N, C-alpha and C positions, 0 to 999 in steps of 0.2 A: 320117653329121657325130657328129664328136667326143662323148667326151661320155654317147652316147645308153644307153650300159652301164650306168650310173650310177645305185642309185637312192639316195633316202635322205637323210641329210646331205653323202653324196659329192656328190651331185647339186646338191644346194642350195651347198656350198659352189662347184666348178665354175661356175655359174651366176654367183654372185655375185664369182667374179673377174672371168666373160664382162662382165657390170655394171659395176665399177671399170673395167675398160679402156677399156666406152664412155663411162662420163665422163671420162676421163684425154683420151681422144680428142677429146671436143667442146671438153673447156676446153682442149688446145692448139689446134686448128683452128677453132675456132667464137666470134669475137667476141661474136656474139648473145651464144650460152651464157651468154660468163663474164660479161654487162653482170645478164643474167636471176640469175645467183646471185649477183652484188654486189645485184640490187634483192631476193631472199630474204634474204640477209643480215642488211639494214637493215629488210626489211618481216616478220621474224619474230617479231623481242622488237614491233615497232610494231604489229603486230598481237595482240598479246599484250594491247600496254597498253591500245589503244584500243577492241578490243571488250567488249562490255557483259556479252555471253551467253556463252557454251561453244560455239552455231550461229556466234554471229558474228565468231568469236577463228576457227573453224576455216573458212568463209566468206573471211575477210581473207587468211588464209594456206594453206586449198588452192588458191583461182585462181594464184596465184603457181606453188607448186607445179605446179598444172595447167600453168599456158602454158611452164614447162619441160619436161614432160614433152611441151606441143606440139610444142613445139621441139628436141628430141630428136629424133622422129619425124620431123622436115619434114629434122633432118639428114643423120636414114638415107637416105629418098629420093632423095636431091641426093647424097649418095653412090653409088647404087644407077647414079644415073642416068651420073653424068658416070665410073665404070668401063665401063656400055656405051659409052661411046663423048663427045668433045667437039664432036662434030658437031651442026651445030643440028638437028631433028629437034621437027615437031608435039607428037607425044606427050610428047616431054623438057622442049620448054617448057610443055607443060599438067601435066603431073605437079611440074615444081619449082613454076609459078605455081598450082597449088593448095594445096601443100605451104604458099608462104608463107604463101597468106588463111586455111590453117587458123591459122597462127599470130598474124595479124593479129587471127581473131575471136579468140581467146582473150586476148590480148593488149588487146585492147573490152570485151570479157566482167570482168576484173579492173581496168580502170581505174573500169570501170560499178560495178563494184560495192565498189569503196573511197570511189571518190566518192557514192553511193547513203549506203554506211553512219556515210562522218564528218556526208554534212547529217545525217540523220535519227538 
């Protein structure tokens, strides 16, 4: 694997470049990721304003970051499955469905957290 001989700051720099490429790829190819980034842009200042305590602010903002993380992992799974082949296979379908279920749970957690903290 490229970059495995690097250490220290050079390794961190190489990993950061790979991460930025991942963000760029997700932005280009995944509409759901773009929508969730827009959600983050609005929820970040709103969460800071609405949250009464540091813990509330962290929860409000953190669940949106969690949603983005799960979306990126789901996108990675879908990309690997699609790389293997586009023909239908039960295991490929399961992998994609399970990734989608993870995004659904993260979305539900974000909505429930925001609603709970807004109401109470």
